[in-house]
VEXKEZA-983727 format. One line per 5 residues: number of its first residue (from 1); their letters; for each residue z, y, x of C-alpha. Coordinates in pm, whole numbers. Each point is the difference from the previous one (the first is absolute). Layout:
// VEXKEZA-983727
NUM	A	Z:Y:X ~ ...
END
This chain:
// VEXKEZA-983727
1	MVGNE	0:0:0 ~ 75:235:289 ~ -355:-41:138 ~ -145:83:-341 ~ 207:321:-22
6	RNNNW	-118:95:348 ~ -366:-36:-109 ~ 66:214:-308 ~ 159:268:218 ~ -307:7:223
11	IAGLV	-235:26:-293 ~ 202:278:-160 ~ 18:176:335 ~ -376:-23:52 ~ -65:137:-348
16	LIGLG	233:295:65 ~ -154:68:340 ~ -350:-13:-150 ~ 88:238:-281 ~ 172:234:243
21	LVFLV	-305:6:227 ~ -230:69:-295 ~ 212:296:-114 ~ 35:124:358 ~ -378:-2:45
26	QNITG	-31:191:-329 ~ 250:264:111 ~ -139:46:350 ~ -374:-11:-70 ~ -8:129:-356
31	VQLGN	-208:-300:-106 ~ 100:-86:-355 ~ 10:-352:-137 ~ -204:20:-315 ~ -47:-374:-1
36	WWALF	361:-117:26 ~ -105:-327:-166 ~ -170:-92:329 ~ 348:-83:131 ~ -32:-320:-204
41	ILMPA	-313:-92:199 ~ 209:27:317 ~ 246:-267:-118 ~ -225:-296:92 ~ -52:158:342
46	VWAFW	375:24:57 ~ 38:-360:-120 ~ -273:-122:239 ~ 143:188:298 ~ 348:-128:-85
51	NAWEI	-121:-361:-10 ~ -188:47:326 ~ 318:136:159 ~ 205:-295:-127 ~ -254:-247:140
56	YQKEG	5:184:331 ~ 380:-9:10 ~ 8:-370:-89 ~ -263:-109:253 ~ 94:245:274
61	KLTPQ	-365:94:52 ~ -297:138:-190 ~ -156:-302:-166 ~ -342:-5:-169 ~ 177:-25:-336
66	AARMA	204:316:70 ~ -312:182:124 ~ -193:-93:-317 ~ 292:110:-216 ~ 17:338:178
71	QGGLF	-376:46:-25 ~ 15:-81:-370 ~ 254:278:-40 ~ -237:252:153 ~ -239:-8:-299
76	PLVIG	251:113:-265 ~ 156:238:255 ~ -329:184:62 ~ -95:5:-369 ~ 347:113:-105
81	LIFLF	14:281:256 ~ -348:122:-94 ~ 98:30:-366 ~ 355:120:71 ~ -116:300:201
86	NLDFG	-311:69:-213 ~ -234:-70:290 ~ -372:-50:-56 ~ -45:-375:-49 ~ -379:49:17
91	RLWPL	34:108:362 ~ 279:-234:110 ~ -102:-335:-153 ~ -164:-111:329 ~ 354:-38:137
96	LLVIA	23:-315:-214 ~ -310:-139:173 ~ 151:81:340 ~ 321:-185:-93 ~ -200:-300:-124
101	GIGAI	-211:-2:318 ~ 303:12:228 ~ 154:-281:-201 ~ -318:-209:29 ~ 0:43:377
106	LNPRN	370:-72:48 ~ 30:-282:-257 ~ -316:-208:-20 ~ -35:-203:-320 ~ -72:-333:172
111	PEKPS	169:0:337 ~ -98:-289:221 ~ 245:-283:-34 ~ 81:-217:297 ~ -186:-328:-8
116	DPNPP	188:-299:-136 ~ 73:-246:282 ~ -8:-287:-256 ~ -296:62:-233 ~ -11:-211:-317
121	DQGSI	-212:-314:-3 ~ -335:114:-137 ~ -140:-351:-48 ~ 184:-58:-328 ~ -120:321:-165
126	GYR	-361:-110:-30 ~ -128:72:350 ~ -211:-303:93
END
């Protein structure tokens, strides 16, 4: 139960920090958040980054699973920030292609697997 409370504290803390940063940016730059609903788009990004962090902590290194999780969080992050700050999506949508391209380079879909030292007997499958 104590571990569960600790996770809830982190989540609540991250939400408060995020809201504080949003309001701080508003006060300093004068940029107004007309699309406050875009904060809801950022929730999957926070969830993905949180899971990537937990995987990293558990494994002690950046695994492909953690990297994919973090990359997956970049899409809602970019979209949410574009809408949150009323930026021109028509000009910034190529960022999504850049993220996808970087992900394709860093995480190939079919990485080469090491060869099996004991391949299955192919004679019984119809190879004659």
